[in-house]
C-alpha positions as CSV (number, residue, x, y, z in Angstrom):
1,M,-59.7,-15.2,21.0
2,N,-56.1,-15.4,22.6
3,I,-53.8,-14.8,19.3
4,S,-52.8,-11.5,20.9
5,K,-51.4,-13.5,23.9
6,L,-48.8,-15.3,21.5
7,D,-45.4,-13.6,21.2
8,E,-44.9,-11.2,18.4
9,K,-42.7,-13.7,15.9
10,R,-45.3,-16.5,16.1
11,R,-48.3,-13.9,16.1
12,I,-47.0,-12.2,12.6
13,A,-46.2,-15.8,11.1
14,I,-50.0,-16.5,11.6
15,L,-51.2,-13.1,10.4
16,N,-48.9,-13.0,7.4
17,S,-50.0,-16.6,6.5
18,A,-53.6,-15.7,7.1
19,L,-53.4,-12.6,5.0
20,K,-51.9,-14.3,2.3
21,E,-54.4,-17.2,2.0
22,F,-57.2,-14.9,2.2
23,C,-56.2,-12.5,-0.4
24,I,-55.4,-15.4,-2.9
25,R,-58.4,-17.8,-2.0
26,G,-60.8,-15.5,-0.4
27,Y,-62.7,-16.3,2.9
28,D,-64.8,-18.9,1.2
29,N,-62.0,-21.1,-0.4
30,A,-59.0,-20.2,2.4
31,S,-57.7,-23.4,4.1
32,T,-56.7,-23.0,7.8
33,N,-54.6,-25.9,7.0
34,V,-52.5,-24.0,4.5
35,I,-52.4,-21.0,6.9
36,A,-51.2,-23.4,10.1
37,K,-48.5,-24.9,7.7
38,E,-47.2,-21.8,6.0
39,A,-47.1,-20.2,9.8
40,G,-44.9,-23.1,10.8
41,I,-47.6,-24.5,13.5
42,S,-49.8,-27.4,14.0
43,K,-53.7,-26.6,13.1
44,A,-54.6,-27.8,16.7
45,L,-52.0,-25.2,18.2
46,M,-53.3,-22.3,16.0
47,F,-56.9,-23.0,17.1
48,H,-56.0,-23.0,20.6
49,Y,-55.5,-19.2,20.1
50,V,-58.3,-18.8,17.3
51,N,-61.7,-19.4,18.1
52,N,-62.4,-20.4,13.9
53,K,-62.0,-19.4,10.7
54,Q,-63.9,-16.3,11.0
55,D,-62.7,-15.1,13.8
56,L,-59.2,-15.3,12.4
57,F,-60.3,-13.7,9.3
58,L,-61.8,-10.7,11.0
59,Y,-58.7,-10.5,13.3
60,T,-56.6,-10.4,10.4
61,Y,-58.5,-7.7,8.6
62,D,-58.7,-5.2,11.8
63,Y,-55.1,-6.0,12.4
64,F,-53.9,-4.6,9.0
65,T,-56.3,-2.1,8.7
66,E,-54.9,-0.5,12.0
67,L,-51.4,-1.1,10.9
68,L,-52.0,0.4,7.3
69,D,-53.8,3.7,9.4
70,K,-50.7,3.7,11.7
71,E,-47.6,3.2,9.1
72,Y,-49.2,4.4,5.7
73,Y,-52.2,6.6,5.7
74,S,-51.2,8.7,8.7
75,K,-47.8,9.2,7.8
76,L,-48.6,10.6,4.0
77,D,-47.9,14.3,3.3
78,F,-50.1,15.7,0.5
79,T,-48.6,19.2,0.8
80,D,-45.9,18.8,-1.9
81,K,-47.2,20.3,-5.4
82,D,-44.9,17.5,-7.3
83,I,-47.2,14.7,-7.6
84,F,-44.2,12.4,-8.2
85,N,-42.7,13.2,-5.2
86,R,-46.1,12.3,-3.3
87,L,-46.0,8.8,-5.2
88,R,-42.5,8.4,-4.5
89,Q,-43.2,8.9,-0.7
90,S,-46.3,6.6,-0.9
91,Y,-44.2,3.6,-2.5
92,L,-41.3,4.4,0.1
93,L,-43.6,3.8,3.3
94,Q,-45.4,0.7,0.9
95,I,-41.9,-1.1,0.6
96,D,-41.2,-0.5,4.4
97,L,-44.3,-2.7,5.0
98,I,-44.1,-4.9,2.5
99,K,-40.7,-5.9,3.8
100,E,-42.4,-7.4,6.9
101,Y,-46.1,-8.2,5.5
102,P,-45.6,-9.2,2.1
103,W,-49.4,-9.0,1.5
104,I,-50.4,-6.0,3.2
105,I,-50.8,-3.8,-0.1
106,E,-53.6,-6.2,-1.1
107,L,-55.7,-6.1,2.1
108,D,-58.7,-4.6,0.1
109,K,-59.0,-8.0,-1.3
110,L,-60.4,-9.2,1.9
111,S,-63.3,-6.9,1.2
112,V,-65.0,-9.0,-1.3
113,E,-68.5,-10.4,-0.5
114,T,-68.5,-13.9,1.1
115,S,-71.1,-16.8,1.4
116,S,-71.3,-15.9,4.9
117,D,-73.9,-13.2,5.8
118,E,-72.4,-12.8,9.3
119,V,-68.9,-11.9,7.7
120,N,-70.6,-10.0,5.0
121,Q,-72.2,-7.7,7.7
122,A,-69.2,-7.5,9.7
123,L,-67.0,-6.4,6.7
124,A,-69.8,-3.7,6.2
125,N,-69.7,-2.6,9.8
126,R,-66.0,-1.9,9.3
127,K,-66.0,-0.7,5.5
128,T,-64.3,2.6,4.8
129,N,-63.5,4.8,2.2
130,R,-59.9,5.6,3.6
131,Q,-58.3,4.4,0.1
132,L,-60.6,6.2,-2.2
133,S,-60.1,9.3,0.0
134,C,-56.3,8.6,-0.3
135,N,-56.3,8.3,-4.0
136,H,-58.4,11.8,-4.1
137,Q,-56.0,13.4,-2.0
138,M,-52.8,11.9,-3.7
139,F,-54.1,13.4,-7.4
140,D,-55.7,16.6,-5.9
141,L,-53.4,19.4,-7.0
142,K,-54.1,22.8,-5.9
143,D,-51.1,24.2,-8.1
144,T,-50.6,22.7,-11.5
145,S,-48.0,25.2,-12.7
146,M,-45.3,22.3,-13.1
147,F,-47.4,20.7,-15.7
148,R,-46.5,21.5,-19.5
149,S,-48.8,24.3,-20.9
150,G,-51.7,23.0,-23.2
151,L,-52.0,19.9,-21.3
152,D,-55.3,18.7,-19.9
153,V,-54.2,18.0,-16.4
154,E,-56.9,15.7,-15.4
155,T,-56.2,13.7,-18.4
156,C,-52.7,13.8,-17.4
157,K,-53.5,12.7,-13.8
158,Q,-55.5,9.7,-15.4
159,F,-52.7,8.8,-17.3
160,I,-50.2,8.7,-14.3
161,L,-52.6,6.9,-12.4
162,W,-52.9,3.8,-14.8
163,S,-49.0,3.8,-15.1
164,N,-48.8,3.8,-11.5
165,I,-51.0,1.0,-11.1
166,G,-48.8,-0.8,-13.8
167,F,-45.7,-0.2,-12.0
168,T,-46.9,-1.3,-8.3
169,N,-48.3,-4.5,-9.9
170,Q,-44.5,-4.8,-11.4
171,I,-43.0,-4.4,-8.4
172,L,-45.3,-6.9,-6.2
173,D,-44.7,-9.4,-8.9
174,D,-41.1,-9.0,-8.6
175,I,-41.2,-9.0,-4.7
176,R,-43.2,-12.4,-5.1
177,H,-41.4,-14.2,-7.4
178,S,-37.6,-13.4,-6.0
179,E,-35.8,-15.4,-3.4
180,T,-34.0,-12.4,-2.7
181,V,-35.6,-9.0,-3.1
182,N,-33.1,-5.9,-3.9
183,Y,-35.0,-2.9,-2.6
184,E,-32.3,-0.7,-3.2
185,H,-32.6,-1.5,-7.0
186,I,-36.4,-1.2,-6.4
187,I,-36.2,2.5,-5.3
188,S,-33.5,3.3,-7.9
189,S,-36.1,2.1,-10.6
190,L,-38.8,3.9,-9.1
191,D,-36.5,7.3,-9.4
192,E,-35.8,6.7,-12.9
193,Y,-39.5,5.9,-13.7
194,F,-40.7,9.1,-11.9
195,D,-37.7,10.8,-14.0
196,E,-39.1,9.9,-17.1
197,L,-42.6,10.6,-16.0
198,R,-41.7,14.3,-15.2
199,K,-40.3,14.6,-18.6
200,V,-43.5,13.9,-20.2
201,F,-45.6,16.1,-18.0
202,Y,-43.6,18.6,-16.6
203,K,-42.1,21.7,-18.3
204,S,-38.7,21.3,-19.1
205,S,-37.2,23.7,-16.4
206,E,-38.9,22.0,-13.7
207,V,-37.5,18.7,-14.8
208,E,-33.8,20.4,-14.9
209,N,-34.6,21.8,-11.4
210,D,-35.0,18.2,-10.1
211,Q,-32.3,16.6,-11.2
């Protein structure tokens, strides 16, 4: 496959288009016509650099998996005892990636089983528990002294996880349905959101110290 020989701008256009189509429709229903059209090239030219749909799918999976490893997972710092600082850092890293690769955060959708045994086997060989491990580390708090006394910290962490999922989905929806994305506003809203969560779960003295 010769896609790596393309100039970076065109290669990223194809990969972003492919990731979007595979995330939305899955491998089986994804259209290479749509991928080529959104990438701004002819299908014939695209297949000059890509052998077939399967190769494009697996190359896309590998490319964005490696990118997430390098630009997200390897940069996360789990030493901060404040869970909201950890989550904020996670959001900022994700936002930086989304600016250039709008669908990268939904890469896990490419792991869904397909009708192709060959693709399924290839995915099984690549499968990793990276995301589960990251989620575990994110909420693995050795020091829970910041939480209000009397709270069940494990239950609190579950509530925080659920609210985090909802906020992430809201951000992604806003980004994908806005012609111009105001990332400064998103970060400002993020900080307000975490400030309110601190008031709910943390001792008041800790909230005051963070403000």
